[in-house]
ZAMARGU-4260 file (C-alpha; in steps of 0.2 Angstrom, whole numbers, plus 5000, padded with zeros to 4 digits):
<rodrens>
0) 4943/4751/4626 | 4936/4768/4630 | 4932/4775/4647 | 4920/4789/4651 | 4914/4798/4666
5) 4896/4803/4665 | 4891/4812/4681 | 4895/4799/4695 | 4894/4785/4683 | 4910/4776/4676
10) 4907/4768/4659 | 4919/4757/4650 | 4915/4754/4631 | 4922/4740/4621 | 4914/4738/4604
15) 4895/4736/4606 | 4897/4732/4625 | 4896/4745/4640 | 4900/4741/4658 | 4893/4754/4670
20) 4898/4757/4688 | 4893/4770/4700 | 4877/4780/4702 | 4862/4783/4691 | 4856/4799/4698
25) 4853/4818/4694 | 4871/4820/4688 | 4870/4807/4674 | 4865/4811/4656 | 4865/4795/4646
30) 4862/4803/4629 | 4881/4803/4626 | 4882/4784/4629 | 4869/4781/4616 | 4879/4790/4603
35) 4895/4781/4608 | 4888/4764/4606 | 4888/4757/4588 | 4871/4754/4578 | 4864/4737/4580
40) 4864/4725/4595 | 4872/4730/4611 | 4876/4723/4628 | 4876/4733/4644 | 4883/4726/4661
45) 4876/4735/4676 | 4884/4725/4690 | 4893/4740/4697 | 4878/4752/4698 | 4875/4755/4716
50) 4862/4768/4717 | 4847/4774/4706 | 4835/4788/4709 | 4820/4794/4699 | 4830/4806/4687
55) 4843/4792/4684 | 4829/4780/4680 | 4822/4793/4668 | 4839/4794/4659 | 4841/4775/4659
60) 4823/4773/4651 | 4828/4786/4638 | 4845/4777/4634 | 4836/4760/4632 | 4823/4767/4621
65) 4836/4775/4610 | 4846/4759/4609 | 4831/4748/4605 | 4827/4759/4590 | 4844/4753/4583
70) 4844/4735/4588 | 4842/4722/4602 | 4848/4727/4620 | 4854/4713/4631 | 4857/4718/4650
75) 4870/4708/4659 | 4873/4706/4678 | 4860/4719/4681 | 4863/4726/4699 | 4849/4723/4712
80) 4845/4741/4714 | 4842/4743/4696 | 4832/4727/4695 | 4820/4734/4708 | 4818/4750/4699
85) 4815/4742/4682 | 4802/4731/4690 | 4792/4747/4695 | 4789/4752/4677 | 4778/4742/4665
90) 4788/4747/4651 | 4801/4733/4656 | 4789/4719/4659 | 4786/4705/4646 | 4803/4705/4639
95) 4805/4722/4632 | 4823/4721/4635 | 4833/4705/4636 | 4840/4702/4653 | 4854/4688/4653
100) 4858/4689/4671 | 4854/4699/4687 | 4858/4701/4705 | 4845/4699/4718 | 4846/4699/4737
105) 4845/4681/4744 | 4844/4675/4762 | 4849/4658/4769 | 4836/4651/4781 | 4850/4639/4788
110) 4863/4651/4793 | 4855/4669/4790 | 4868/4674/4777 | 4863/4688/4765 | 4870/4688/4748
115) 4867/4695/4730 | 4872/4681/4719 | 4872/4682/4700 | 4856/4673/4693 | 4857/4667/4676
120) 4841/4672/4668 | 4843/4661/4653 | 4846/4645/4662 | 4832/4649/4674 | 4820/4656/4662
125) 4805/4644/4665 | 4805/4647/4683 | 4807/4666/4681 | 4792/4667/4669 | 4782/4659/4683
130) 4787/4673/4695 | 4797/4661/4706 | 4815/4664/4711 | 4827/4650/4708 | 4836/4644/4724
135) 4854/4648/4725 | 4867/4640/4735 | 4873/4649/4751 | 4891/4653/4750 | 4893/4650/4768
140) 4884/4634/4773 | 4879/4627/4755 | 4860/4626/4759 | 4848/4633/4747 | 4845/4652/4749
145) 4828/4661/4745 | 4824/4677/4738 | 4824/4690/4753 | 4810/4700/4746 | 4793/4699/4737
150) 4796/4691/4720 | 4787/4706/4711 | 4801/4717/4716 | 4814/4708/4705 | 4804/4696/4694
155) 4790/4706/4686 | 4801/4710/4671 | 4801/4691/4667 | 4782/4688/4668 | 4773/4687/4651
160) 4763/4702/4646 | 4745/4701/4649
</rodrens>
C-alpha cells in the first residue's frame, strides 16, 4: 500500500483502488493520482472526503475524465458532500460513473436523529432510478429514516439520461 498527501487530501493506494480522506479544495492537484493508478478499471472510496469547493470539484472532474479514458471507474462510499457536488453537474447524471454506494444525510421522523448511513446503490438501484431514496433504519430507535434533503441533491446521478 502506498500513501500520498496531495494538498489537504490523504490518499491510500492499493493496486487499482484508492481511498481518499480530507479536502478537495484549491490545494489539491489530482493529476498525480491519475498517473499512480494502473491502466484499466479502478475503484475510488471517498467516504473520508469532508469538504469540496469549486476548484476541488474541477480537479475531481479532470481525474474522473482521465481515468474513464483508461477503463471503468467505480466510486465506493461516496461522501455526502461529494454526492451533492456531483449532482450539480450533468456530466455525472445517467450513469457516467458507476456509484456502488454513497452516504446521504437522513433524518428520523420518530426521534429526530440525523445520520449519514451508507446506501448500497446496487441493492437499491430500482428505487434510486426513480429518484427516490430508500428508507434506512434509524440507529437510535429503529424506525425508517428519510432523506433529509430534496432527492435531486443526492439522486440525480442515478436518473436515466433524457
